N, C-alpha and C positions, 0 to 999 in steps of 0.2 A: 089870663087872656086866652080866649078860645081859638082853636085852629079852624073853625068853620068859616065859610065865606062871609065877609062883612055885609051888614045890612045897609050900608051907605046908599042913599038914593042914587038913581042913574044920573041925575043932573047935578050931583054934588061936585064940589071943586076937586080937581085932580090933585093927587098927592104931590107935594113938592119934591125936589131932588133929594131932600134930606129924609123923606119918608122911608119907613122900613120896606124892604122888598116885598113882603107879603101884602102890605097895603097897596103898593103900586100895582102888583099883579092882580089883586082883587079888583081894583078900580078899572084896569084895562079889561078884565073879564066882564064886569058888570056893565061897562059902556060898550061892549061888543067889539072892542079894538084889539083884543089879545091875539087873535089869529093874524091880523095885519101887522102887529108889532112883535111877532114871535122872535125876531132877531135880537130883541132885548132880553129874552127870557134867560139865556145862558148866564149873563152877567148878574141878573137879579137873583137867580138861584144860587150862584156862587157867593153872593153877598149875604144871603139869608142866614139867620141864626138856625142852628141845628134843630132846635125844638119846633121851628115853624115849617120844616120841610114836609112833614106829613100833611099839613093843611094845604101847602102849595101843591103837593102831589095830587091831592084830591081835586083841586081846582084845574090843574093842567090835564088831568085824566078826562075831564069833561069836554076838552077841545075836540073839534072835528078835524081829523088828520087831513082830509081832502080840502077843507077850507083853508088850513094853514098853507098847503101846497099851492092853492090858487094864488095866494099872495106871494109865496116864496117857492117857486117851482124848483129851485136848486137846493132846497133844504134837504140835507141827508136824512133818510128815513131808515129805521130798523124795524123789520117785521118780527114781532115776538109772539109766540104761542105759549100759553101757560096752561099746564095740566098737572094733575097730581092725584093723590089718594084722598086728601081732605078738601076743605074749602080753600080755594086759592085766589079768588077774585080780589082779596084784600092786598095781594102783591102788586096789583096794577098801579095804584098811586105812588108808592115808593119807587117802583121801577120807572115810571114815567118821569119823575123828578130827577132820578139819577141819570137817565139818558139825556135829559135837558141840560144837566151840569156839563155834559161833554159836547153840547151843541147838536144833539141828535133828537129827532122826532120819533115817537113810538107809534107804530100801527099794531095794536094788540089784538090777539084772539084769545078768548078765555074759554076753555073746555068746560063741559058739564062736570058736576060733582062726581069724584071717584071714577073718572072715565079714562084714565091714562092708559090702561091696558088696551081698551078698544081703539082709542085715538092713535096710539103708536103702532098698533098691529095692522090696521087697515089702511093701505095706501090711498084709498078713496075717501078717507075721513075728512072732516072739516079742517082738522089740524094740518094734514098734508096739503089740502087745497089752498090753505092760506100761505103756502110756500114760505115758511118762516126762515129768517136768518138765524134766529135763536129759538129753539124749542126748550122751554124750561119744564122739566118733569120734577115737581117738588115732592120729595119723599119725606116722610115723617115716621116716628117710631111705630105708629099704629098700622103701618104697612105690614109689620110683623106681628104686633100685639093682637090685632083683630083676628088673626088666624090661629092663635094658641087655644088649646083646649083648657078646660077648668076641671081639676087643677093641672098645672103645667110644671115642667122642669127644664133644665138646660138642654136635655136631649130634644125636647120639642122645639125649643128656640133654634137649635142647630139645624133641625130639619126644615123649618120654615124659612130661615135665613138662606139656606142653600137653594130652596125652591124659588124664592124671590129673586136672588141674584142671578140664577140661571135664566129666569124670565126676563129680567132687565137686560141681560146680555143679548137675548134673542130680539128684544125690542130695539136695541142699538143696531143690530145687524139689519133689521128691517128698515130702520130709519136711514141708514147709510145707503141702502139700495134704492130708496124712494125719494130722498130729499137731499138737496145740496147744501143745507144749512148745518148748524152745530146743535147737537143735542146736549143739554146741560142736566146733569143729575147731581145729587148732593148726598153726603154722608148723613146717616140718621143718628140723632143724639140718643144716648142711653139715659133713661130717666131713673132718678133715684127711687121713685115710686115703684119702678119695676124691680130693681135689685132688692129693695127692702121687702118684697114679697117672698124672698127666699131667706129663711132664718139661719141656714148653715153658711158659715163663712166660706167654706170650700166651694159650695154651689154658686155663691155670689161671684167668687173669683173666676169660676169657669164660665159663667154667663158673660162677665165682662170680657174675658179673653175671646169668646166666640163672637161677641158683638164687634170688638175692635178688629178681629181678623176679617170679618165681613166688610168693615169699613176699608181695610187695606185692599181687599179685592175690588171694591168699587173704585178706589183711587187709582188702581192699576188698569182700569178699563180702557183709558185712552191709549195705552201701549198696544192694544189689539184693535182698537177702533179710533182712528185719528179724528173722526167727526164728533167724538164725545169729549166733553169737558166736565170736570167734577169740581164742585164747590165743597170744600171741607168746612163743615159748620163747627168743628171742634175749636179752632183758633178764635172764632167769633164768640163762642160761648165762654171761652177762657177769659175774655175781656170783661165778663160780668153781664153778658146779655142773657136775659131769662129765656128759657127754651119755650115755655108755654104758659098760658093762663088756664088752670084746670077747669074753670067754669066754661070758658069759650071752647075748650077742647071737648068737653062733655056735651054741651048744649048746641053748639054751632058747628061742631066737627072742624073747627079751626085749630089744628094740632100744633101749629108753630105760632109763637107770639108775634105781635105786630113789630116789636123791637127787633126780633130775630129776622123777620121778613125784610125789614129795612136794611139790616146788615147784609142779608142775602142779595138784595137788590143792588147794593153798592158793588158787590163782587160781580154780579151780572153786568152792571154798567161798565166795569173794566173790560169784560169780554167783548161787549158791544163796541167799545172804543177801539179795541184791537182789530176786530174783523172789519171795521170801516176805515182802517188805515190811519188811526189817530194816536197810535202809541208814540210817546215822546222819545226823543233821542239823546238829549243833552241836559245834564244837570249843572246849573250855574249856582255856585255857592259864594256867599260872602265869607270873609275871614274873621275879623274882629267880632267877638260875640257869637260867632256861628261855628267855626272850626276850633277856635280857642277862646278862652276868656281874657278879658282885658283889651287894651288898645296898644297895638305893637309900637306905634309911633311915640306913645307916652311912656309905656311901661318897659319897653325894650324886650329883647328875646328872653331874658332871664325872668322878666316879670309877668309874662303871659301865663295863663292857667291851662296847662295841658299835661296829662299823664299823672300828676300828683295832686293829692287833696281830693275832697269830694267833688268839687266842680271840675277839677282837672280830669278826674276819672270819667265824669259824665261826657265831657268833650271828647275824650279818648274813645269812649264807646260809640259816640256819634260818628267819628272818623272811621271806625271799623265798619259801621253800617254803610257809609258812603263808599268805602273801598270795596266792599262786597258787591255793590251795584256796579262799580266801575269794572270789576273783574269779569262781569257778565255782559259787557258790550255797551254799557251806558257811558257816553262821553262825559267827561268831567272837566269843567272849567271854573276858574276862580274869577270873580269880578268884585274888586275891593277898592275902597278909597284908602290908598296907602302908597308909599314909595316902593318901587319894584325891588330894589336890591335888598333891603331888610327882609322883605317877604321871601325872596329866593333863599336867603341864608337860613331862615327858619325852616323852610321846606327841605333844605338839603342837610341841615346840621342839628336841628333841635332833637334831643333824645326822646322827647315825649310824643313826637309826631308819628302817627300811623301812616298818613298820606305823605308821599314825597313828590318832588317836582315831576317825576316821570309818570305819575298817576294822572296828571292834568294834560289835556290836549292843548290848553293855553292858560296862562296865568296873566290876567289883566289887572294891574295895580297902578292906578293913577288917580287924578283928582277930577276927572271928567264925570258928568252925570252918568249914572249906571245905565240908564236906558239908551244913551248914546253909545256906550261901550258894547251893550248887547247887540245893537243894530250892526256895529262894525264887526263884531265877532261872527254874527250870522253871515255877513258877506264873506268874511275870511274863510269860514268853514263851508260856505256854499250850502247853508241850511236855511230853511224858512224859520222865522222867529217863533212860529207856533210849534216848532220842534223842541222848544226850551221849557224847562221848569226852573224857576228862580227861587232860591231859598235864602232868606235873610232874617235876622232878628230885629231889624229896625222897621217899625211901623211906617215911618216916613219913606224909606227906600222902597218898601213893598207897595205902598200907595202910589208912589210916583211911577214905578214900573207898570203897575196895573192901569194907570191912567194913560200913559204914553204908549204902552204896548199891550193892549187888552188881549191879544192872542197868546201872550206868554202866560203860562200857569204860574201863579205866585203862591208860595208856601210861607206863611208868617210863622216863624219859629218861636217867638216869645223869649222870655228872659231866663227860663229854667232849662239848662242844657240837657237835663235828664229827659225832657219831653221833646227834644229835637228829633230823634229817630222816629218815635211814633207819629209825629206830625208829618214828616217827610214820607213815610212808608204807607200812610193810611189809604192813599188813593191809588196805589199801584200804577203810577204814571208810566212806568217802563215795562209793564208786564207783557210777556209774549207767550204763545202757546208752547213753543219749543225753542231751545237754545241751540245755535249752530256753532261750528268751529269759527266761522267768520265773526261771530259776536265777540268772542274772547280776544280777537286781534284788532278790534275796531279802534281803540285808542292809538295803538301803534300805527295803524294805517292812516289815521287822520294826521298824526304827527308827521308821517312821511309826506302826506299831501301838503302840509304847510312847508316842508322842506322843498317840495317841488315849486311852490310859489316863490320861495326865496331864490331858487335856481333860475326861475323865469326872469327875475329882475336883473339878472346878469347878462341878458341878451337884448340886443337892439331890435330883434324881430321875432314874432311868434313862430315863424317858419323855422328859424334856426333853433329855437328852443325845442320845438317838437322833434326835430331831427336828433338833437343831442339827448333827448329824454329816452330814446331807444325803446319805444313802447311795443310790446308783444301782445297780440290779441288772438284768442282762440274762441271760435264759435262752434259749438257741438251739441248734439242731441243730449238732453239732460239724462244723467245717470240716477240710480236710486239714491246714492249718497248726496246728490245735489237737490233733491226734491224739496226738502224742508227749507233750504236757502232760497230757492226760486219762489216758493210760497211767501217767504218773509219779504222778498223784494216787492212782490205785488201788494203786500199789506203796508209796507213802510215807504215806498217810493211815491212821491206826489208830483214832483216837478216834471221829470221826464217820464211821464206815464200817459200814453196816448189815449187810453180809454178809461182809466181809473178802475179797471176791473180788478176785484180782490179775489184771490184764490187761496183756499185753505189747502193744507197738505194733501188731503184726499182728492181735491179737485185737480191739483197738478198731477198726481199719480194717475188719475183717470184719463186725463188728456194725453199724458205721455204714453199710456198703454193703447190708446186708440190709433189704429192704423191710418185714419184720416187726418190725424193731427201730428204736428211736430212741435215739441217744446224744446227750444234751443237756449242753452246757457251761454252767457258771455263771460269769459275770464280774461284778465289782463295783468301785465306786469311791466316794470320798466327798470331803469338803473337804480331806483331807490328801493325796489322790492316788489313783492306781489301785492296786487290789489284784491286778489281773490275773485270770487264770482260777483260780478258787478251789474249784470243785466240779464234780460230774457226776451225772447221773441216767441209769441204764440202764433203758429202758422197752421192753417187748415186748408185742405184741398177738397173741392167738389167737382168732379169731372175734370174739365180743362180750365177751370177757374180756381185760383187760390185766394185765400183771404188772410190778411194780417190782422188777427183779432186783438193783438196788443203788442206794444214794443216798449220796453222799460230799460232805464239805465240809471245807475246810482249817481247822485249829485256829485260824488267824489271825483268822477272821471269825465265830467262835461268838457266839451270844446277841445277834444284831442283827435277828432276824426273817427273815434271808435264806432259811434252809431252809424256813420256813413259807410264804413267798411262792412259792417254787419248787414246793413240793408242791401248793399251792392251784392254781397254773397248770397243773400236770400233770393234776390231777383234772378241772379245767374242760375241758381239751383232750380228755381221755378221753370225757367226757360229750358234748361237742359233736361228736365223731366217731362216735357210736353205740355206745360201750362201755357195757355193762350194769353191770359191777363191776370194781374194781381190786383185785388181790391183791398182797400185799407180804410180805416175809420179813425177819426179824431173826435173825441167827446170832450167838450169843454168842462173844466172844473175851475175852482177858484185859484188853482196853483199851476196849471200846466199851459198857460197862455204862450210861454216862450217856445213851445214845440208845435204851435199851430202851423208853421210853415215847413215842418220837417219833411213831409211827403212831397209837397210841391217842389222843394229844392232838389229832390232826387228824381224829378221828371214825371211825377204823378200828375194827372189831370183831375181837377175838382169836378165832381159830377152832381153834388147836392150839398146844400147847407141850410138847415132849418133853424139856425140860431143856437141850437144845443149840440148839434152833431154835424160834422162835415164828412163827406165821403169822397174817396179818390180812386182812380184807376190808373194802372200802368200797363201799357200794351207790350212791354218787353222788347220793343224794337231797338231802343238805345238805352244802354245801361252804363252808368259811370264806372270809373275805376276806383279800386281801393287806394286810399291816400298813400303816397309813396314813402312817407316817413314811418309807416307802420310795418311791422313784421306780422303777417296775418296767416293763420291756419284755420282750417274748417274740417268738420266731420259730421255730416248730416245723418249718419247711421249710428255710429258709436255703440255703446253698450246700453241700449234703451231698456227700461224696466220691463 
């Protein structure tokens, strides 16, 4: 079966619901309805067989981005520029389909052949004018090989590698100064054809050492340039992906294989998902057949497979991978059809378990439908259901959750536990650019939040509860140590996010250093412990007018008056420093409807609303008080970067 677009006549009968996704997408395209029905694309791409993704990508790449937006004006768009040393246009179809898998629409710009130096050196180039969110500079081995003399030796390779890496670093510096997006580079594979041209084993070893040292320098580039991300092709090639087709490399200057470009596109899709605030927050796992072998209710604690035997060792390895994610800020919850007490005993007492009860923010074991339990858990954790990844070995349970909760990402694990970890980790659902101290404490903080909810149930009034909670709030100018966490909040917070503005680390640092801006961090704690840095305010002054460019607060600390206290403090600061009025903006998204009235409740007057964005103004004549159940401190100067 070919991957090209079907020759079905335009008037042909539409595919049925049981038709393959490729056929459905092809029919929508050929009948001119694909742009209008782009909202269906994400699910169809997710359901498609892997071998059909290339053909689907070719089809989606033909869509007019502006036409899709005319039908779906709120469709998230990622502007992508692609440049490189060789032929790179063939990256567009796999990149388009990978973005579609995450509900994103691509607006691509493809640079001319071998123009990456010019495009990234000149701030007036087409690449910079396209204002990319992601600029992909695709590097291949011929970046170095084409510069070698004939004959050549390791010394020549060392010289060219040093020159190229110095130049790439200069390009990264230029990109940072001229563009607010993320520059993506990649490690260059070392070809056996290259090493084999050296007949002495010692020279081959030195060549490999030089090449891998250069890869290490590339991988460390983000340490000096936060706007740079590096895709390491080594792990992708280690999975058996061919580096190149020698004929296409020679005749078409396509120096990386289509298979490797598809794997590269998948990694780039993970980056795009992150910069658009779509990183997942919570992993939901089944128990029987997922974390251990067998059925606990039938086999008993001594009969389940975990830790011993081939299958037991495979489940043990999967638990280690899950625990590794949990230790880095991924919330972990169990959703299982089981009785709760036997489950708790296994988690607490079974010697083969890697995961214990304390690794889970919540263990849900009952006989209710899993999608109902997931909805209840989302409400309990105050998370949107699209924050969840659900992993189960049951095709039935996976299908039911996908049907009832299409926004939840579902990972079907299958029956072989040795394949559980690769299936879960393949899509990097929880990938972030940088890990913060807050991440490592996330499970503890959510468990504390559940304890707060239990505490609430002991009071007859919310006011009494808030008083006894003894909440302390500090609003202060962001410090250098807090910049990464503030960036993360803008990328991960969707519900209490007034404008959905996403800021990378370099963006926060730039705003914090600008005398006309204030980046304020919100920290809070209470009788149950510290919540850490939970919110941010982006404040800008122009003459005697100030602007609230964004206001964000973690869903963990809603409804405690923290947002009201911080807004009151900002308004008082504005008035005390000679500001005449404060303007604020609310930009509608699919998830922030609950904060539409935030500014009006605080005394702002609405000045405009075009359906997508509402604007407000506060004349600072009357400013409310900080809620009296809070202990509030502020520092608008602090130790700014």
